[in-house]
C-alpha angles and dihedrals in degrees: 000000000000123000089251091054089049091054091055105036097079095173092053093042095051094043096050094044106026100157117007115203122250089261089077100039124101118270116236111231108215131186106192121188127236093247093053110137115255093238091054096082094062095045092047095046093046091050092047086055094050090049091057104259117145101205148350131253112198114214116192097200092117095046098083118183090348091075114117089016131111094274091055097050091044089055092049089053093051093052089045093056091044092052091049091052091048098042094245130135125239128216127176132212115230094236105255089119085076090077116188091004089067090048088059091051095048091050089060096042105034115031095195102036094119119096126222128253130199115238128180139181134190137220125191120210139161126231158265089051145116118258123198111173130169112215098176116147118156092202098050139070115223108231103179146320119219134177119216121198111231087200089071096241114141135328124306115292115238107226097183090115090054093055114088124172090343095308122114121209118179140152106218115211121236114299142048117310138180117212114211118197121194124197135164119223133175112267123250133206135047116008092242091060097043109041120120098241094179098043107105096199093050093046093047090052090049091052091049096050091045123021098027089053089053088051095051093046103037106012091120088065097046112121089017119065092339100074107174149281137290107218130191119256119198113245124245105288107260121221114290108284123206093338094307124125126166115241104218099161105037134275117336117257121245086256089055092051091048090056092044091054090049089058101263125127131250111259117240094187094117098036097084091049090050093050089046095051098041099041121005103043097043087049093049092050088052088052091051090051090056099039097253136128128232123218130168141219139185137209104224130311129082119309114255101227097199091064094058094076089072091064137081094214125049133211104068098221117218108233094190100049121166087203142001112301116280106255091212093053092044092051086053093051089048091052089050090049089056089051090054092043091236115172100229143015114226127201135175110243114207113209127196134167097285110090095188091050093047092050090051091052091049090051094049091051090052092049088054090055107267119141106164117059132197112206132183098216108242127220127231099033116153113269113280096005095104094056091043090050093051091047088053093049091047091052090049091049094047088048090053094044095045099037123091130216124239088235139355128222138172132204136175117280110245117252123253140035091298093049093100092058093045087051092047092056090054094045091051089049092054090045089059089062096046096261123128108218128201131182136211131212117270109269095018099070120109125202113317106280129213130177105192116200096179130063097243124058120233114246115255123257 
């Protein structure tokens, strides 16, 4: 029976999946405040269980500067105990939803937690002339100064030898020139945008002040009711904005600066691999050692596919979505999760005050491949609707996890920030023919693979 038939055949659906376990039920995304009454955790979790949720995800975005203090860990302990008593699982967000508040905490705890970004400015001049320019900036590192002929004659000229103690002295030859000055400065803004994701010392200090504290306090519950963490994953680097560009893998080489001065962009090909090897893969190994699972999330922007290989759960839900998740992008993420052999595909599920529209949104996300949903429990729903909705979501998740495709194929993920949507369209096209498609990262794919479980082969696209 096809997925569309499952969705319409209510009697068959409820008979085959009468009472799915909590493992398949939506997770309630909660953001308690520091002044929440101590008894609130028990009553909240009991109510969530009665309304059909399978677990709780604690989001510290409302905790402010009290995050990672005694009040926060006391609250986690209360919710963990309530989850244990009600048979629910507990997950915790790492804290980057706090935004600039987390930046303030990190400034006090980890002096060099901020990453570097490349900045450049240009100056046009006409030679022959005499240039005397002070480039002193105590908070910046000078990376290079180049001069590019606007008359199109020859490659950019490296002026490092003309730079002494932050002062540039140069006699430009005749013609029009553009001076390009490159420097590295510490990033400013929200912690998620500024963290030094490839700095081993900063990352080790972050793990010690967060994950290790959870281990010391709640390690006995790891792998039981305490299931794991959702951690922030940086988005796909957008095009350079106002002369700023994050430096994930160290200072650019002279050859890189030459290309930048010539109008090309700085390659980020190795950035995702560096972030994975310095942050996500060691953290996943730590989670495995302590019987935990590692999931990811983002706060806007496009998903960076190469980072998802460092997670146990695919999908990378957007917790700051302007609209419901894009089914094409989600289908691409689901295809990538199959390529990484990840156990589930998570998605944020926005709910409103229209039950029929919410059900249609859920169905579209399941059709795209999601089977684990994060929900901010809404208020004002009709009596009994929330439990019925969560029962329906759990049955859909169980059907997706337990079902098997007629055939399985893999294809290389298209390159670029729109690659996931392109892959999603192909995944959905395959799904329409009963084929579960997965994709691999560019450069890491092998020969196209197909495990056929029926006698005839599906025709190619």
